N, C-alpha and C positions, 0 to 999 in steps of 0.2 A: 525454508525451502535449503534444501544443501545443493551448491555447485560445487563440484566433483571436493569433498571434502570440504570448503569453504561456508561456516554459517552464513546466514543470508539474515539484513536485519532489513522492514521497510519502516516508513521514519514521515507523518502525515506531523506537515504544514498549515499550518488556519493563515491565511492572508501577510505572511513571512515568516508569522514564529513559531515554534516548532513545539507537538500537542501532544508528545511522545512515540515508541521504536517500539515496533516487539522484530520477534525470533522470530522467523518463518518456519516453517515446517517442510515437505514434503507436500503434493497432491495438498486436495480443496484442505479449506483453512476460512474460519470464524472472523476475523479482527477487530476489535468496538475499542473506540478513542472518547473518553467523554470530557468535552471543550466546556471550558468554561464559558459563562454568555458573553463576559467581558472580552472574546477572540473576534466574537459572528461581528459583525456590522452593520449595519440597515443597509439596505439592494443586494449591492452585487459581493460579495468569496468567493478567496482564492481556498484553491484545496490542491494539495502537492505529497506525490509520494515520492520520499529518496525514497531506494536503491541500495545494499551498502555492493550492491555485483549484479550481473545480466551477464548472459549467454545467446550463441548462437546457437539456433535446435542445430544445424549443419555440423560445428562442433563434437556435438553429442548427437549424429544418425543420426533422430530422427525425422526431420524432413532438410529443402537443400536453401530454406528461411536463410538470409545471413541477415539479416535485424539482431541487436542483443533484444530482447527481451528478458522483463524481473518477472512479469506478474501477467497472469490476467486477474479480471473487476468482472464480477458476471452479477453484482448488482451492489446497486451505494443506500445505506436505508440513513436521513437523516431526521433525528426524532428529538425534539423536548426532551430537555432534561425532565425528571417524573412522565412522560408521558409511555406510553401503552404501544402507541401506531407503529 
């Protein structure tokens, strides 16, 4: 994704530890992180995505929305390493 000629990156943190980042392209995309088993806890885990930039849709002229938005997530799939589901 680019915001006014700025490249945007998305970084994933699992339980506060970075597991990698991607440069986002405009439009829809699929991003995949392979997270070592040692990063996961038994029970609840905390996933955080950090973006390098966000924009208000109103600033782009696409709506009156004044919220700072960075990405939209349509689906999230967690698959065990070596799994195919």
